[in-house]
C-alpha positions, 0 to 999 in steps of 0.5 A: 329860613327863607328870610335869612337864606336870601340875604346870605346868598346875595352877599355871597354873590356880591362878595365872591361872584362879582369880583370873580367875574370881573377878574376873569374877564380882565385876565382874558382881556390882558392876555388877548391884547398883547403882541408876541415878539414874533408878531412884532417882528413879522409886522416890521418885516411886512412894513419894510416889504411894503415900503420897498414895494412902494419904492419899486412902484414909484420907479416903474411909474417914473420910467413909464411916464418918461417913455409915455408922457400921456400915461397917468398913474392909477394910484392914489396917494393916501398922504395928500389932503385930497384923499377920499375913500370914494376915489379908492372905490372908483379906482377899484371899479375901473381895474 
């Protein structure tokens, strides 16, 4: 009886249990990885707001630099080739 029960259980686990487990987690992965339309709209709004705030900051820095030539901006431009995360940490410490 034991000799026939063990292979039947193993085949059952391989044919039913393993595909069920794989499909279960694939379904979870697919539902968790999507953005809703509201999320995409919110990201777009936040991107637009960040761009507008950056433009305002550039304007303020330009005006202050015109009034005080010795003033130096404390902002690091992340789009330059000299950008280094250590510079950002140093800037945060100096606030």
